[in-house]
MARBA-218305 format. One line per field, with one value per residue (C-alpha): x, z, y; residue number from 1. Coordinates in pm, 1 decimal, m for minus. Last residue first. Layout:
<nodes>
c1 <- [X ...] .
c3 <- [Z ...] .
c2 <- [Y ...] .
seq <- [NUM ...] .
</nodes>
This chain:
<nodes>
c1 <- [8572.6 8481.0 8567.6 8859.4 9077.5 8820.6 8888.0 8616.8 8669.2 8367.2 8348.4 7993.8 8046.1 7785.0 7964.3 8296.6 8151.4 7955.4 8110.0 8473.7 8516.0 8294.7 8467.2 8811.8 8724.9 8571.2 8847.5 9115.0 8908.2 8828.6 9183.3 9315.5 9079.5 9192.2 9559.0 9507.2 9299.5 9560.7 9836.1 9631.3 9525.8 9890.6 10039.9 10350.6 10369.0 10719.6 10846.4 10517.2 10336.0 10610.2 10607.4 10226.6 10146.9 10174.9 9979.1 9693.9 9666.6 9693.5 9419.4 9192.2 9219.6 9139.0 8842.3 8708.9 8733.8 8537.8 8273.2 8110.7 8032.3 7955.9 7667.7 7484.8 7383.3 7056.1 7208.5 7493.3 7839.3 7969.6 8125.1 8367.9 8535.4 8688.0 8993.2 9227.6 9068.8 9139.9 9490.8 9554.5 9414.2 9628.6 9934.0 9882.7 9832.8 10143.3 10362.7 10227.9 10311.0 10665.7 10727.9 10577.8 10813.7 11114.0 11318.4 11596.4 11590.1 11211.4 11190.2 10890.2 10746.1 10886.3 10661.4 10732.3 10507.8 10263.9 10272.6 10017.0 9938.9 9693.3 9981.4 10118.2 9782.8 9731.5 10080.9 10042.0 9697.2 9806.2 10130.7 10171.1 9819.8 9638.1 9863.6 9880.2 9501.8 9457.4 9710.8 9531.0 9201.4 9369.9 9542.8 9213.4 9072.6 9348.3 9340.2 8961.9 8989.9 9189.4 8939.7 8630.9 8825.5 8816.5 8997.3 9310.8 9631.6 9657.0 9542.0 9415.0 9052.7 9077.3 9238.9 9431.5 9522.7 9651.4 9865.1 10007.0 10109.5 10263.5 10508.7 10595.7 10895.4 10943.7 10683.6 10570.8 10835.6 11106.1 11002.3 10991.3 11331.4 11471.4 11343.8 11506.9 11838.6 11825.7 11757.8 12057.0 12283.3 12180.4 12252.2 12594.9 12676.8 12581.0 12804.6 13093.5 13049.3 13057.4 13355.6 13555.2 13456.0 13570.2 13897.5 14010.9 14152.1 13825.0 13589.6 13256.1 12961.9 12908.5 12979.0 12853.0 12590.1 12435.0 12191.4 12331.1 12393.9 12057.7 11873.4 12038.4 11897.6 11547.5 11569.6 11648.9 11871.3 11953.9 11612.6 11557.1 11808.8 12100.7 12103.0 12028.9 12341.7 12564.1 12426.0 12737.9 13017.0 13009.2 12918.7 13237.6 13443.0 13308.7 13331.3 13216.1 13146.5 12970.8 12754.6 12658.0 12580.9 12358.8 12170.6 12094.0 12004.7 11763.6 11609.1 11508.4 11254.3 10945.8 11056.3 10740.9 10868.8 11141.9 11119.3 11285.0 11369.1 11033.5 10841.4 11082.6 11031.5 11106.5 10764.3 10496.7 10664.3 10614.4 10232.5 10028.2 10130.9 10072.6 10056.8 10426.0 10400.7 10380.8 10577.1 10849.8 10895.7 10901.1 11163.4 11365.1 11368.4 11473.8 11763.0 11867.8 11873.4 12090.1 12330.8 12348.7 12422.1 12708.9 12856.6 12818.3 12995.6 13299.3 13407.3 13775.3 13833.1 13520.0 13269.7 13020.0 13030.1 12899.6 12614.7 12521.4 12526.8 12291.5 12066.0 12047.8 11955.0 11699.8 11537.0 11508.9 11379.4 11112.5 11000.9 10952.2 10753.5 10533.3 10473.1 10382.1 10138.6 9947.8 9839.7 9914.5 9817.2 9534.3 9394.2 9388.3 9243.4 8958.1 8895.8 8858.4 8620.9 8404.9 8421.3 8120.7 8107.1 8020.7 7656.8 7612.9 7565.6 7288.4 7410.6 7547.1 7319.3 7436.5 7626.0 7441.0 7426.4 7803.9 7900.5 7563.7 7642.7 7989.6 7834.0 7599.8 7896.6 8083.8 7791.8 7593.8] .
c3 <- [11013.3 10691.4 10424.7 10410.4 10223.1 9945.4 9783.4 9651.8 9837.6 9690.1 9840.8 9827.4 10152.5 10321.0 10175.4 10322.0 10661.7 10732.4 10624.6 10568.7 10817.6 11086.0 11039.4 11072.6 11386.9 11545.3 11445.5 11587.5 11900.8 11969.9 11899.8 12124.2 12400.4 12363.4 12384.5 12686.2 12864.5 12793.4 12945.3 13252.0 13298.0 13291.2 12986.8 12987.4 13308.7 13316.9 12961.4 12775.5 13016.2 12985.0 12605.2 12585.3 12808.8 12552.9 12303.4 12555.3 12591.3 12215.9 12143.2 12411.5 12263.5 11913.3 12051.5 12245.6 11934.3 11730.3 11984.9 12035.5 11671.3 11625.4 11875.5 11614.6 11417.9 11238.3 11082.7 10934.1 11030.3 10722.3 10907.6 11057.5 10717.2 10748.2 10548.9 10791.1 11090.1 10944.8 10850.8 11206.5 11358.3 11127.6 11209.5 11583.4 11542.3 11329.1 11564.7 11857.5 11694.2 11609.2 11958.1 12120.1 11931.8 11978.2 12220.6 11959.2 11959.9 11965.0 11644.5 11498.6 11710.7 11760.8 11939.3 12257.2 12325.4 12608.9 12739.5 12624.0 12346.2 12396.9 12471.9 12121.1 11957.6 12165.7 12076.5 11705.4 11699.4 11867.5 11723.9 11355.9 11254.2 11454.9 11360.5 10998.5 10974.4 11104.5 10848.7 10566.7 10660.0 10659.8 10328.0 10177.6 10259.8 10063.5 9769.2 9737.8 9746.7 9423.2 9245.4 9339.2 9238.9 8869.9 8598.0 8794.5 8682.1 8306.6 8345.5 8013.6 8093.3 8430.9 8772.1 8872.3 9241.3 9220.0 8914.2 9044.5 9372.5 9175.6 9040.3 8676.4 8811.5 9183.1 9461.1 9518.6 9326.5 9456.7 9812.9 9749.8 9581.0 9872.8 10117.0 9905.1 9908.0 10284.2 10335.4 10113.9 10306.2 10633.3 10480.2 10360.1 10706.5 10860.2 10604.2 10694.8 11062.7 10993.9 10761.6 11033.7 11290.3 11063.7 10970.3 11320.1 11329.3 11462.0 11439.5 11597.4 11600.1 11901.2 11849.8 12151.4 12230.4 11885.8 11849.5 11546.3 11331.8 11378.0 11368.3 11036.7 10886.0 11016.6 10898.2 10538.1 10276.9 10401.4 10354.6 10023.8 9870.4 9696.1 9400.7 9621.6 9822.5 9533.3 9506.8 9646.0 9704.9 10017.7 9830.7 9627.1 9940.5 9969.5 10332.2 10260.5 10628.2 10685.6 10377.6 10486.4 10838.8 10692.0 10494.2 10801.6 11018.0 10758.1 10676.7 11040.2 10929.9 11040.8 10878.7 10860.1 10773.0 10550.1 10620.1 10396.3 10106.3 10150.0 10076.2 9803.1 9604.4 9279.4 9286.7 9556.8 9750.0 9451.5 9466.7 9687.8 10010.5 10260.3 10556.0 10641.7 10660.2 11029.1 11130.1 10892.9 11094.9 11420.9 11288.0 11153.8 11491.3 11660.7 11415.9 11480.4 11853.5 11805.6 11584.4 11836.0 12112.1 11902.5 11858.3 12229.3 12308.5 12104.6 11741.0 11712.3 11385.9 11174.3 11178.3 11405.9 11193.0 10883.1 11095.5 11216.2 10865.0 10736.4 11039.0 10982.1 10617.4 10717.1 10962.7 10720.6 10446.7 10680.8 10787.1 10423.8 10369.1 10664.4 10522.3 10180.5 10317.4 10577.2 10499.8 10127.3 10030.7 10275.6 10230.2 9851.4 9873.2 10103.8 9896.1 9577.7 9744.8 9868.9 10232.6 10459.2 10700.0 11051.7 11164.3 11415.6 11768.2 11986.6 12329.6 12355.3 12466.8 12780.7 12729.0 12800.0 12437.7 12402.7 12433.9 12296.0 11972.2 11971.7 12001.3 11711.1 11494.1 11600.5 11504.1 11769.4] .
c2 <- [8029.2 7851.1 8102.8 8344.9 8098.3 8090.1 8425.7 8653.7 8978.6 9157.8 9505.6 9644.1 9838.2 9617.0 9315.0 9434.0 9524.2 9205.3 8874.8 8969.0 9252.5 9097.2 8761.3 8914.7 9105.7 8797.1 8555.4 8783.4 8851.2 8485.6 8367.3 8643.3 8539.6 8179.7 8278.4 8503.9 8238.3 7971.9 8184.9 8274.7 7911.1 7810.0 7636.3 7853.8 8052.0 8204.2 8242.7 8201.5 8431.2 8692.6 8680.9 8677.5 8974.4 9257.4 9045.5 9020.3 9398.4 9452.9 9202.2 9346.7 9695.1 9564.8 9368.1 9668.1 9886.3 9626.2 9521.7 9861.8 9932.2 9562.4 9592.4 9804.9 9494.7 9590.7 9902.9 9702.4 9834.1 10014.8 10308.6 10055.8 10029.0 10375.3 10270.7 10445.5 10271.9 9927.8 10039.1 10157.2 9837.2 9626.9 9837.3 9802.0 9426.6 9382.0 9586.1 9385.3 9052.5 9159.5 9298.0 8986.9 8757.6 8984.6 8776.4 8758.4 8378.6 8382.0 8585.9 8398.2 8117.8 7768.7 7519.1 7325.7 7030.0 6966.5 6607.4 6517.9 6765.3 7054.2 7290.9 7237.2 7310.0 7624.7 7745.4 7675.2 7844.9 8168.1 8304.2 8223.2 8118.7 8384.3 8674.1 8559.3 8531.5 8885.5 9002.6 8823.3 8988.5 9329.3 9258.0 9140.1 9482.7 9659.6 9419.4 9450.4 9828.6 9814.8 9589.9 9792.1 10102.2 10008.8 9812.3 9733.1 9562.7 9629.0 9989.0 10131.3 10042.0 10208.5 10214.4 10526.9 10498.8 10140.3 10211.7 10539.8 10377.6 10090.7 10342.3 10413.1 10608.4 10554.6 10549.5 10191.3 9999.9 10230.6 10150.3 9775.7 9788.6 9988.7 9725.9 9453.6 9639.1 9692.1 9321.7 9238.1 9475.7 9311.1 8968.7 9083.2 9215.5 8881.9 8709.0 8938.9 8855.4 8482.4 8524.2 8696.3 8435.7 8151.1 8324.6 8417.6 8769.6 8901.5 9199.0 9122.0 8886.0 8666.3 8294.1 8100.6 8366.0 8330.2 8621.1 8802.8 8496.3 8324.1 8657.5 8744.3 8426.4 8496.2 8857.7 8781.0 8620.4 8270.9 8106.6 8288.5 8047.8 8218.0 8457.3 8759.3 8675.1 8776.6 9131.2 9299.8 9048.5 8835.5 8517.0 8554.4 8483.7 8126.0 8017.0 7660.2 7579.6 7910.5 7859.3 7508.3 7624.9 7894.4 7630.0 7425.3 7723.3 7860.5 7522.8 7469.3 7206.6 7398.9 7727.9 7934.9 8190.7 8334.7 8706.7 8967.8 8737.0 8563.4 8884.6 8990.1 8668.8 8856.9 9023.3 9016.8 9298.7 9530.8 9519.9 9293.1 9125.5 9404.2 9159.4 9196.8 9574.3 9668.1 9359.1 9479.2 9797.2 9602.8 9363.4 9657.0 9831.3 9507.0 9468.3 9827.4 9759.6 9449.2 9642.2 9927.5 9676.6 9539.6 9887.3 9960.8 9633.9 9740.7 9752.6 9844.3 9664.1 9668.5 9382.1 9554.0 9869.2 9689.3 9553.4 9903.2 10048.9 9779.7 9819.1 10193.8 10141.1 9875.7 10116.1 10407.2 10175.6 10042.1 10389.1 10489.5 10170.6 10261.1 10609.2 10461.6 10202.8 10405.5 10760.6 10769.1 10414.2 10346.8 10697.3 10667.2 10316.1 10412.5 10724.8 10517.7 10273.7 10560.4 10659.5 10634.3 10924.7 10818.5 10861.8 11141.1 11020.3 10884.9 10785.8 10432.1 10152.2 9981.0 9658.9 9337.1 9233.5 9252.9 8886.7 8773.2 8953.6 8803.1 8459.7 8534.4 8635.3 8322.0 8100.1 7910.2] .
seq <- [364 363 362 361 360 359 358 357 356 355 354 353 352 351 350 349 348 347 346 345 344 343 342 341 340 339 338 337 336 335 334 333 332 331 330 329 328 327 326 325 324 323 322 321 320 319 318 317 316 315 314 313 312 311 310 309 308 307 306 305 304 303 302 301 300 299 298 297 296 295 294 293 292 291 290 289 288 287 286 285 284 283 282 281 280 279 278 277 276 275 274 273 272 271 270 269 268 267 266 265 264 263 262 261 260 259 258 257 256 255 254 253 252 251 250 249 248 247 246 245 244 243 242 241 240 239 238 237 236 235 234 233 232 231 230 229 228 227 226 225 224 223 222 221 220 219 218 217 216 215 214 213 212 211 210 209 208 207 206 205 204 203 202 201 200 199 198 197 196 195 194 193 192 191 190 189 188 187 186 185 184 183 182 181 180 179 178 177 176 175 174 173 172 171 170 169 168 167 166 165 164 163 162 161 160 159 158 157 156 155 154 153 152 151 150 149 148 147 146 145 144 143 142 141 140 139 138 137 136 135 134 133 132 131 130 129 128 127 126 125 124 123 122 121 120 119 118 117 116 115 114 113 112 111 110 109 108 107 106 105 104 103 102 101 100 99 98 97 96 95 94 93 92 91 90 89 88 87 86 85 84 83 82 81 80 79 78 77 76 75 74 73 72 71 70 69 68 67 66 65 64 63 62 61 60 59 58 57 56 55 54 53 52 51 50 49 48 47 46 45 44 43 42 41 40 39 38 37 36 35 34 33 32 31 30 29 28 27 26 25 24 23 22 21 20 19 18 17 16 15 14 13 12 11 10 9 8 7 6 5 4 3 2 1] .
</nodes>
């Protein structure tokens, strides 16, 4: 039985909803306009606010007289930035796709612990020129972003702070340089979207004189592909690796994003909330096929279920890893992520005459 058929069976017993007015179907151009101005640009503005605060907080940690409150503020600002990036990580078109900005903010996956290895090399070398403005941008992407800052900020054996000891002082200065680099990249993304000759203008005005987009069917494709990509990222980063590791004999331990900072669930939840919000902003649900009305009920229930299970994952992983409750939550999330994605790609997008046309979405 196909996944779509299984989802139909899953909701077939639900009572029929009262008759209601049909939702308004947005045009491709309206979908893109709403996605850009109601979702993407506001989220980018939030990101730049958070990275600026994180940058300032990390600079303060390394100053003489920094106390526990200063360090707590740095940790809180890091968490805020992680959540803000989780809401944008799946928007992989436009300015973020240039100059390796995506990887410079978040280098993941990192199966060989490249970040820790390369950071150790930088700390051992202690080159003062690396701390100069813009110098870090010329280094490996593995040491430029949030994963690198996490390693330095959440090391209980070497807490960041002002110090007279050379190694500790350099370690704190390097963390500050990484925070400044992340803030710079976020500003570049923001300027790329809304500055002079902005990407916003390009995506909202397709045409024969636009080198990127010929018409709205191309711009809306990027927006819908971003939703499908985000659903894939959530499944492939958080759900599938854990289920695969637990299926081993004996069960293995698998690294998930932002474990060290205990922000795995926060990052996942921020991504899921953002994906749901972008999905609703586009109005794609208005394109449920007339012969499959059960999808109208399934989609909001699946989003709600995803968020409920994501909120439980950190605790289950910490205290009941491999338990039936943990496995059930993971399997339910896999079902809901795959179900929403398949409905979007195979049903809603075609019904809205949106041609996605990329192979990685096939074969679910």
